[in-house]
GUSE-604369 format. One record per residue: residue number from 1; residue in three letters; x, y, z of N, C-alpha, C in turn. Coordinates in steps of 0.1 Angstrom, whole numbers, plus 5000, padded with zeros to 4 digits. Example, Ala and Ser with C-alpha at 12.3 -4.5 7.8 and 13.67 -1.06 7.14 Angstrom:
BEGIN
- 1, ala, 5132, 4943, 5078, 5123, 4955, 5078, 5132, 4967, 5078
- 2, ser, 5128, 4978, 5071, 5137, 4989, 5071, 5129, 5000, 5079
END
This chain:
BEGIN
- 1, met, 8603, 9739, 9723, 8595, 9748, 9718, 8583, 9746, 9730
- 2, glu, 8573, 9755, 9735, 8564, 9754, 9741, 8551, 9753, 9734
- 3, gly, 8543, 9745, 9739, 8530, 9745, 9729, 8521, 9758, 9735
- 4, val, 8517, 9762, 9724, 8504, 9774, 9729, 8489, 9768, 9726
- 5, asp, 8482, 9773, 9739, 8468, 9768, 9740, 8458, 9780, 9729
- 6, thr, 8452, 9771, 9723, 8440, 9776, 9718, 8429, 9778, 9721
- 7, val, 8422, 9790, 9722, 8412, 9791, 9733, 8400, 9792, 9720
- 8, ala, 8390, 9781, 9717, 8378, 9782, 9710, 8368, 9791, 9710
- 9, leu, 8366, 9791, 9722, 8353, 9799, 9727, 8358, 9805, 9742
- 10, asp, 8357, 9819, 9744, 8362, 9828, 9754, 8353, 9837, 9763
- 11, asp, 8350, 9836, 9773, 8344, 9838, 9783, 8327, 9842, 9774
- 12, leu, 8322, 9833, 9769, 8310, 9832, 9763, 8297, 9826, 9769
- 13, ser, 8287, 9836, 9773, 8279, 9832, 9780, 8262, 9832, 9773
- 14, leu, 8252, 9822, 9772, 8245, 9824, 9763, 8234, 9813, 9770
- 15, his, 8220, 9817, 9768, 8212, 9813, 9774, 8199, 9809, 9765
- 16, ile, 8195, 9796, 9761, 8187, 9791, 9754, 8173, 9784, 9756
- 17, glu, 8162, 9791, 9758, 8149, 9782, 9761, 8146, 9773, 9753
- 18, lys, 8136, 9761, 9761, 8130, 9751, 9752, 8121, 9758, 9741
- 19, gly, 8123, 9752, 9729, 8112, 9758, 9716, 8121, 9768, 9709
- 20, glu, 8132, 9774, 9712, 8137, 9785, 9706, 8141, 9778, 9692
- 21, phe, 8141, 9790, 9683, 8149, 9783, 9669, 8161, 9794, 9668
- 22, leu, 8174, 9791, 9669, 8186, 9797, 9673, 8192, 9798, 9660
- 23, ala, 8199, 9808, 9655, 8208, 9806, 9644, 8221, 9812, 9649
- 24, ile, 8231, 9804, 9646, 8248, 9810, 9650, 8257, 9812, 9637
- 25, met, 8262, 9825, 9637, 8267, 9827, 9627, 8280, 9834, 9630
- 26, gly, 8292, 9832, 9619, 8302, 9839, 9623, 8315, 9836, 9612
- 27, pro, 8325, 9841, 9612, 8335, 9839, 9600, 8338, 9826, 9604
- 28, ser, 8350, 9822, 9595, 8356, 9806, 9596, 8365, 9811, 9610
- 29, gly, 8363, 9796, 9617, 8373, 9801, 9629, 8369, 9809, 9643
- 30, ser, 8354, 9812, 9640, 8347, 9821, 9650, 8341, 9812, 9660
- 31, gly, 8346, 9800, 9660, 8338, 9791, 9672, 8327, 9787, 9670
- 32, lys, 8318, 9789, 9661, 8303, 9784, 9659, 8302, 9771, 9659
- 33, ser, 8310, 9763, 9654, 8311, 9746, 9653, 8314, 9741, 9663
- 34, thr, 8323, 9748, 9672, 8331, 9746, 9686, 8318, 9745, 9695
- 35, leu, 8309, 9756, 9695, 8300, 9760, 9701, 8287, 9748, 9704
- 36, leu, 8284, 9748, 9688, 8273, 9737, 9684, 8277, 9722, 9689
- 37, his, 8289, 9718, 9687, 8294, 9703, 9692, 8293, 9705, 9705
- 38, met, 8296, 9713, 9714, 8296, 9719, 9727, 8284, 9716, 9732
- 39, leu, 8273, 9723, 9725, 8261, 9722, 9732, 8252, 9709, 9728
- 40, gly, 8257, 9703, 9720, 8253, 9689, 9715, 8260, 9676, 9722
- 41, phe, 8265, 9680, 9730, 8275, 9669, 9736, 8283, 9663, 9729
- 42, leu, 8287, 9667, 9717, 8297, 9660, 9711, 8312, 9663, 9717
- 43, asp, 8314, 9676, 9723, 8329, 9681, 9731, 8323, 9685, 9742
- 44, val, 8335, 9682, 9754, 8332, 9688, 9765, 8339, 9701, 9766
- 45, pro, 8333, 9711, 9777, 8342, 9721, 9778, 8355, 9723, 9786
- 46, thr, 8365, 9727, 9787, 8376, 9727, 9793, 8377, 9734, 9805
- 47, ala, 8365, 9744, 9805, 8365, 9754, 9817, 8352, 9760, 9814
- 48, gly, 8346, 9765, 9826, 8333, 9772, 9827, 8321, 9760, 9830
- 49, glu, 8311, 9765, 9827, 8296, 9755, 9830, 8288, 9752, 9817
- 50, tyr, 8284, 9744, 9818, 8272, 9742, 9806, 8263, 9732, 9813
- 51, arg, 8248, 9739, 9814, 8236, 9733, 9820, 8229, 9732, 9809
- 52, phe, 8221, 9716, 9812, 8211, 9709, 9801, 8200, 9708, 9810
- 53, glu, 8189, 9712, 9806, 8176, 9710, 9816, 8180, 9715, 9829
- 54, gly, 8185, 9724, 9832, 8191, 9727, 9847, 8200, 9719, 9857
- 55, lys, 8208, 9709, 9848, 8218, 9699, 9853, 8231, 9703, 9848
- 56, lys, 8242, 9704, 9859, 8253, 9707, 9852, 8259, 9695, 9844
- 57, ile, 8266, 9696, 9830, 8272, 9685, 9821, 8281, 9676, 9831
- 58, ala, 8289, 9686, 9840, 8300, 9679, 9848, 8294, 9668, 9854
- 59, glu, 8284, 9668, 9860, 8276, 9659, 9867, 8273, 9648, 9863
- 60, tyr, 8271, 9647, 9848, 8266, 9635, 9841, 8279, 9625, 9840
- 61, ser, 8277, 9613, 9840, 8287, 9604, 9837, 8289, 9599, 9820
- 62, lys, 8301, 9596, 9815, 8298, 9595, 9804, 8286, 9585, 9798
- 63, glu, 8288, 9576, 9804, 8271, 9569, 9799, 8259, 9579, 9799
- 64, glu, 8258, 9586, 9807, 8247, 9597, 9810, 8246, 9604, 9797
- 65, ile, 8258, 9612, 9794, 8260, 9619, 9782, 8258, 9611, 9770
- 66, ala, 8261, 9600, 9770, 8259, 9592, 9755, 8244, 9592, 9752
- 67, his, 8239, 9590, 9767, 8225, 9588, 9763, 8216, 9602, 9760
- 68, leu, 8223, 9609, 9766, 8216, 9625, 9766, 8218, 9628, 9748
- 69, arg, 8227, 9623, 9742, 8232, 9626, 9729, 8225, 9620, 9721
- 70, asn, 8217, 9608, 9723, 8211, 9596, 9713, 8198, 9599, 9718
- 71, lys, 8192, 9603, 9729, 8178, 9605, 9728, 8176, 9621, 9730
- 72, lys, 8183, 9632, 9739, 8179, 9644, 9736, 8182, 9651, 9722
- 73, ala, 8191, 9643, 9715, 8196, 9654, 9702, 8194, 9648, 9692
- 74, gly, 8197, 9654, 9682, 8192, 9650, 9665, 8203, 9659, 9657
- 75, phe, 8211, 9651, 9651, 8221, 9661, 9643, 8217, 9660, 9629
- 76, val, 8220, 9676, 9622, 8219, 9670, 9608, 8232, 9681, 9603
- 77, phe, 8241, 9674, 9596, 8251, 9678, 9593, 8252, 9680, 9576
- 78, gln, 8263, 9689, 9571, 8262, 9697, 9558, 8267, 9685, 9550
- 79, ala, 8272, 9675, 9552, 8278, 9663, 9545, 8269, 9652, 9545
- 80, phe, 8256, 9651, 9553, 8248, 9641, 9551, 8254, 9630, 9564
- 81, asn, 8262, 9623, 9558, 8268, 9616, 9567, 8259, 9601, 9566
- 82, leu, 8255, 9597, 9555, 8250, 9582, 9556, 8256, 9572, 9550
- 83, leu, 8252, 9561, 9552, 8257, 9550, 9549, 8253, 9548, 9535
- 84, pro, 8264, 9545, 9525, 8262, 9545, 9511, 8255, 9534, 9503
- 85, arg, 8256, 9522, 9506, 8248, 9509, 9505, 8239, 9505, 9513
- 86, thr, 8230, 9513, 9518, 8220, 9512, 9529, 8208, 9520, 9526
- 87, ser, 8195, 9516, 9525, 8184, 9520, 9522, 8183, 9529, 9527
- 88, val, 8177, 9542, 9525, 8171, 9553, 9533, 8164, 9548, 9544
- 89, phe, 8153, 9538, 9545, 8147, 9534, 9559, 8158, 9528, 9568
- 90, glu, 8168, 9522, 9565, 8179, 9514, 9575, 8185, 9526, 9576
- 91, asn, 8190, 9536, 9570, 8198, 9549, 9573, 8190, 9556, 9586
- 92, val, 8176, 9556, 9584, 8169, 9563, 9596, 8172, 9557, 9606
- 93, lys, 8169, 9545, 9607, 8168, 9535, 9616, 8182, 9532, 9627
- 94, leu, 8187, 9537, 9618, 8202, 9532, 9626, 8204, 9538, 9639
- 95, pro, 8202, 9551, 9644, 8204, 9556, 9655, 8194, 9550, 9668
- 96, leu, 8183, 9543, 9662, 8175, 9531, 9672, 8182, 9523, 9677
- 97, leu, 8193, 9515, 9670, 8200, 9507, 9675, 8206, 9510, 9685
- 98, tyr, 8207, 9521, 9688, 8216, 9527, 9701, 8208, 9531, 9714
- 99, ser, 8193, 9526, 9711, 8185, 9537, 9720, 8180, 9524, 9730
- 100, asp, 8171, 9533, 9737, 8164, 9523, 9743, 8150, 9522, 9737
- 101, val, 8145, 9527, 9730, 8134, 9519, 9723, 8131, 9505, 9720
- 102, lys, 8120, 9503, 9721, 8119, 9488, 9718, 8119, 9484, 9706
- 103, glu, 8127, 9473, 9704, 8128, 9469, 9687, 8116, 9465, 9681
- 104, ser, 8105, 9466, 9687, 8095, 9461, 9679, 8087, 9476, 9674
- 105, leu, 8092, 9487, 9681, 8087, 9500, 9675, 8099, 9503, 9665
- 106, trp, 8107, 9497, 9662, 8117, 9506, 9655, 8112, 9510, 9640
- 107, asp, 8110, 9501, 9636, 8102, 9500, 9619, 8093, 9510, 9620
- 108, lys, 8084, 9511, 9630, 8073, 9523, 9630, 8079, 9538, 9629
- 109, phe, 8091, 9538, 9642, 8095, 9550, 9641, 8104, 9556, 9630
- 110, ala, 8111, 9545, 9622, 8118, 9547, 9610, 8108, 9553, 9595
- 111, arg, 8097, 9545, 9600, 8088, 9550, 9585, 8081, 9564, 9590
- 112, glu, 8079, 9569, 9601, 8071, 9579, 9604, 8083, 9589, 9601
- 113, ala, 8091, 9590, 9604, 8105, 9598, 9603, 8108, 9599, 9589
- 114, val, 8109, 9589, 9583, 8107, 9590, 9566, 8096, 9598, 9559
- 115, glu, 8084, 9597, 9561, 8070, 9603, 9559, 8073, 9618, 9565
- 116, ser, 8077, 9620, 9574, 8075, 9631, 9578, 8085, 9645, 9569
- 117, val, 8093, 9637, 9563, 8101, 9648, 9555, 8097, 9644, 9539
- 118, gly, 8087, 9637, 9538, 8078, 9637, 9523, 8089, 9627, 9513
- 119, leu, 8096, 9617, 9520, 8100, 9607, 9511, 8095, 9593, 9513
- 120, ala, 8088, 9591, 9514, 8079, 9578, 9518, 8083, 9571, 9503
- 121, his, 8083, 9576, 9490, 8084, 9576, 9481, 8098, 9569, 9476
- 122, arg, 8110, 9572, 9485, 8124, 9571, 9485, 8126, 9559, 9496
- 123, met, 8116, 9553, 9504, 8122, 9548, 9515, 8129, 9537, 9513
- 124, phe, 8129, 9527, 9499, 8140, 9517, 9500, 8151, 9519, 9489
- 125, his, 8151, 9537, 9484, 8163, 9537, 9476, 8176, 9542, 9483
- 126, glu, 8189, 9537, 9477, 8200, 9541, 9484, 8206, 9553, 9482
- 127, pro, 8212, 9559, 9490, 8218, 9571, 9487, 8222, 9575, 9474
- 128, ser, 8226, 9566, 9468, 8234, 9572, 9453, 8224, 9574, 9446
- 129, gln, 8210, 9572, 9448, 8196, 9574, 9441, 8191, 9587, 9441
- 130, leu, 8197, 9592, 9451, 8190, 9600, 9458, 8196, 9620, 9453
- 131, ser, 8189, 9630, 9450, 8194, 9642, 9448, 8199, 9643, 9459
- 132, gly, 8208, 9657, 9462, 8213, 9663, 9476, 8203, 9670, 9483
- 133, gly, 8193, 9673, 9481, 8185, 9676, 9492, 8175, 9668, 9494
- 134, glu, 8175, 9657, 9487, 8171, 9644, 9494, 8175, 9638, 9500
- 135, lys, 8190, 9637, 9500, 8198, 9631, 9511, 8197, 9638, 9525
- 136, gln, 8196, 9652, 9522, 8197, 9662, 9535, 8180, 9657, 9542
- 137, arg, 8171, 9654, 9535, 8158, 9650, 9543, 8160, 9639, 9548
- 138, val, 8169, 9628, 9544, 8171, 9617, 9548, 8178, 9617, 9562
- 139, ala, 8189, 9626, 9562, 8195, 9633, 9575, 8184, 9636, 9583
- 140, ile, 8178, 9649, 9579, 8168, 9652, 9589, 8156, 9640, 9597
- 141, ala, 8156, 9632, 9588, 8145, 9619, 9591, 8151, 9609, 9605
- 142, arg, 8164, 9609, 9601, 8172, 9601, 9609, 8175, 9610, 9623
- 143, ala, 8178, 9624, 9620, 8178, 9631, 9635, 8167, 9633, 9644
- 144, leu, 8154, 9630, 9636, 8141, 9630, 9643, 8135, 9615, 9651
- 145, val, 8142, 9604, 9645, 8136, 9592, 9651, 8139, 9588, 9662
- 146, asn, 8147, 9593, 9669, 8146, 9592, 9683, 8134, 9602, 9692
- 147, lys, 8131, 9611, 9685, 8120, 9619, 9691, 8127, 9628, 9699
- 148, pro, 8138, 9637, 9694, 8148, 9645, 9703, 8141, 9657, 9707
- 149, glu, 8145, 9663, 9717, 8142, 9676, 9725, 8145, 9689, 9713
- 150, val, 8158, 9687, 9708, 8170, 9691, 9701, 8173, 9694, 9690
- 151, ile, 8170, 9700, 9677, 8178, 9695, 9666, 8190, 9705, 9667
- 152, phe, 8205, 9699, 9661, 8215, 9707, 9657, 8216, 9706, 9646
- 153, ala, 8217, 9714, 9638, 8221, 9716, 9622, 8231, 9727, 9618
- 154, asp, 8241, 9714, 9614, 8258, 9726, 9610, 8255, 9725, 9595
- 155, glu, 8252, 9740, 9592, 8251, 9741, 9574, 8244, 9733, 9567
- 156, pro, 8232, 9730, 9572, 8222, 9719, 9564, 8218, 9724, 9551
- 157, thr, 8220, 9737, 9546, 8220, 9740, 9532, 8233, 9744, 9525
- 158, gly, 8241, 9740, 9530, 8255, 9745, 9526, 8258, 9737, 9513
- 159, asn, 8256, 9727, 9514, 8258, 9717, 9498, 8245, 9717, 9488
- 160, leu, 8236, 9726, 9489, 8224, 9724, 9483, 8219, 9734, 9473
- 161, asp, 8213, 9732, 9463, 8210, 9745, 9456, 8199, 9751, 9459
- 162, ser, 8195, 9763, 9455, 8180, 9774, 9461, 8169, 9763, 9467
- 163, lys, 8165, 9755, 9451, 8153, 9749, 9454, 8153, 9739, 9469
- 164, ser, 8166, 9732, 9468, 8165, 9718, 9476, 8170, 9728, 9491
- 165, gly, 8176, 9737, 9493, 8177, 9745, 9505, 8163, 9749, 9512
- 166, gln, 8154, 9754, 9501, 8143, 9760, 9506, 8134, 9747, 9512
- 167, leu, 8136, 9737, 9506, 8126, 9726, 9512, 8133, 9720, 9524
- 168, val, 8144, 9721, 9525, 8148, 9718, 9537, 8146, 9726, 9551
- 169, met, 8149, 9738, 9547, 8144, 9748, 9558, 8127, 9749, 9558
- 170, glu, 8121, 9749, 9552, 8105, 9749, 9551, 8107, 9735, 9563
- 171, ile, 8108, 9721, 9564, 8108, 9712, 9568, 8115, 9714, 9587
- 172, ile, 8127, 9723, 9587, 8136, 9725, 9598, 8123, 9737, 9605
- 173, gln, 8119, 9745, 9600, 8108, 9757, 9604, 8093, 9747, 9611
- 174, arg, 8091, 9740, 9601, 8076, 9732, 9605, 8085, 9724, 9622
- 175, leu, 8098, 9720, 9622, 8099, 9713, 9633, 8097, 9719, 9645
- 176, asn, 8101, 9734, 9643, 8102, 9741, 9654, 8085, 9745, 9656
- 177, glu, 8080, 9751, 9649, 8066, 9759, 9651, 8053, 9746, 9653
- 178, glu, 8058, 9738, 9644, 8046, 9729, 9646, 8048, 9718, 9658
- 179, arg, 8058, 9712, 9660, 8061, 9700, 9669, 8069, 9705, 9678
- 180, gly, 8072, 9718, 9681, 8079, 9725, 9694, 8095, 9721, 9695
- 181, his, 8101, 9717, 9683, 8115, 9712, 9686, 8123, 9725, 9687
- 182, thr, 8134, 9726, 9699, 8142, 9734, 9702, 8153, 9732, 9689
- 183, val, 8155, 9740, 9679, 8162, 9742, 9668, 8175, 9753, 9669
- 184, ile, 8190, 9747, 9667, 8202, 9756, 9668, 8210, 9751, 9653
- 185, leu, 8209, 9761, 9648, 8216, 9758, 9632, 8228, 9769, 9631
- 186, val, 8236, 9763, 9627, 8249, 9767, 9620, 8249, 9775, 9607
- 187, thr, 8254, 9786, 9606, 8252, 9788, 9590, 8259, 9799, 9588
- 188, his, 8261, 9801, 9575, 8273, 9812, 9571, 8264, 9825, 9561
- 189, glu, 8251, 9820, 9560, 8242, 9822, 9548, 8230, 9837, 9557
- 190, thr, 8229, 9848, 9555, 8225, 9855, 9562, 8210, 9851, 9561
- 191, tyr, 8203, 9849, 9547, 8194, 9846, 9544, 8187, 9831, 9550
- 192, thr, 8198, 9825, 9553, 8194, 9812, 9564, 8190, 9816, 9575
- 193, ala, 8201, 9823, 9579, 8199, 9827, 9592, 8187, 9835, 9600
- 194, glu, 8181, 9845, 9586, 8171, 9849, 9590, 8154, 9846, 9590
- 195, leu, 8158, 9829, 9590, 8144, 9820, 9593, 8145, 9815, 9606
- 196, ala, 8154, 9817, 9615, 8155, 9816, 9629, 8147, 9828, 9634
- 197, arg, 8146, 9826, 9647, 8138, 9837, 9656, 8149, 9847, 9665
- 198, arg, 8163, 9843, 9662, 8171, 9844, 9671, 8184, 9846, 9665
- 199, ile, 8193, 9855, 9662, 8208, 9854, 9657, 8218, 9855, 9666
- 200, val, 8227, 9848, 9671, 8238, 9850, 9675, 8251, 9852, 9664
- 201, arg, 8257, 9861, 9668, 8270, 9863, 9656, 8280, 9864, 9665
- 202, met, 8291, 9856, 9660, 8302, 9853, 9669, 8315, 9857, 9662
- 203, arg, 8323, 9862, 9667, 8337, 9864, 9666, 8350, 9861, 9675
- 204, asp, 8361, 9854, 9668, 8371, 9853, 9678, 8366, 9841, 9690
- 205, gly, 8356, 9837, 9690, 8354, 9828, 9704, 8341, 9834, 9713
- 206, lys, 8339, 9846, 9709, 8331, 9855, 9718, 8316, 9858, 9711
- 207, val, 8305, 9861, 9719, 8294, 9865, 9713, 8294, 9880, 9708
- 208, glu, 8295, 9883, 9697, 8295, 9896, 9691, 8283, 9902, 9691
- 209, ser, 8271, 9893, 9689, 8258, 9901, 9691, 8248, 9891, 9691
- 210, asp, 8235, 9895, 9699, 8224, 9886, 9700, 8213, 9894, 9698
- 211, thr, 8207, 9889, 9686, 8193, 9898, 9685, 8183, 9888, 9680
- 212, ala, 8171, 9892, 9682, 8157, 9887, 9680, 8155, 9889, 9665
- 213, val, 8149, 9879, 9659, 8144, 9884, 9645, 8132, 9887, 9645
- 214, asn, 8125, 9902, 9642, 8116, 9907, 9645, 8106, 9904, 9634
- 215, his, 8111, 9903, 9622, 8100, 9901, 9610, 8104, 9888, 9604
- 216, arg, 8102, 9878, 9610, 8108, 9866, 9601, 8098, 9861, 9589
- 217, arg, 8106, 9857, 9578, 8093, 9851, 9570, 8094, 9838, 9566
- 218, glu, 8089, 9832, 9560, 8088, 9816, 9557, 8096, 9813, 9547
- 219, ala, 8105, 9801, 9545, 8112, 9794, 9542, 8111, 9800, 9525
- 220, lys, 8098, 9793, 9522, 8093, 9792, 9508, 8095, 9809, 9503
- 221, asp, 8093, 9820, 9511, 8091, 9833, 9505, 8110, 9838, 9504
- 222, his, 8115, 9831, 9514, 8131, 9837, 9514, 8139, 9830, 9504
- 223, phe, 8134, 9818, 9498, 8141, 9811, 9488, 8136, 9818, 9473
- 224, lys, 8127, 9826, 9476, 8120, 9828, 9459, 8132, 9837, 9450
- 225, lys, 8131, 9837, 9439, 8140, 9844, 9426, 8133, 9856, 9426
END
C-alpha cells in the first residue's frame, strides 16, 4: 500500500512585522501549531520559503538555526514543561546554559526574568509548590531570560482558570506593548485571541481570514465576570 502525503500547510502566505501581536486560531488539525513550530524554527518547511529578518531559513546551517531558536525565540507551552525537582530560579536559568551569554550574567538575567513576572517570592520553590498560573508565569520568565525578539505561545491559558489566565495574558500584553516583543499566540479561545492586535484564522492548512483587531481591550477587562 502506497503512503499518502499529508499536507499540514497548503499555499499559505503570511507576513508578520516586528513588534506585532498576532493570534492564530482554527479547529483541531487546521495547521496552527505546525505553523507556530515552523515560525519558531522547531520544524523546517519541505516546500515554499520562510524568511526571518530578511534571510531565507534554507540559507541557515543547522547550527545557525539552533542559535536563532535559542537567542531570537522564546517559547511558552500549554503544558509548562518545567523540570519537576528544580527550583523556579534554576528552571528559568536553563536556556542560558545553551546560550552565548557570559556565565557571570546568568544569575542576574534569571533573577530579572523571575521578577518581571511577579514571582520573586517563589524564586526557590519547586514546581510542585506552585499553582498552575504560577507555573505558566515561570514558563514565561524562562522564555524571556535570553531576551528574545519573538515570544511564541501555544495555548498558554489552556490549562488555567480564568483568574490565572488573566494574569498570564496581562504579562504577555505588557511584553508586547512595553518591551516591544513580537508575540505569536496560538489559541482556540476567541476572548484570548481578541487580546492580540491581529487574528489569523486557519482551516485545512490555509489562511481563512486575516483581520486587525480594531477595538482591543486589556486582559484585565476581558477576564472579568
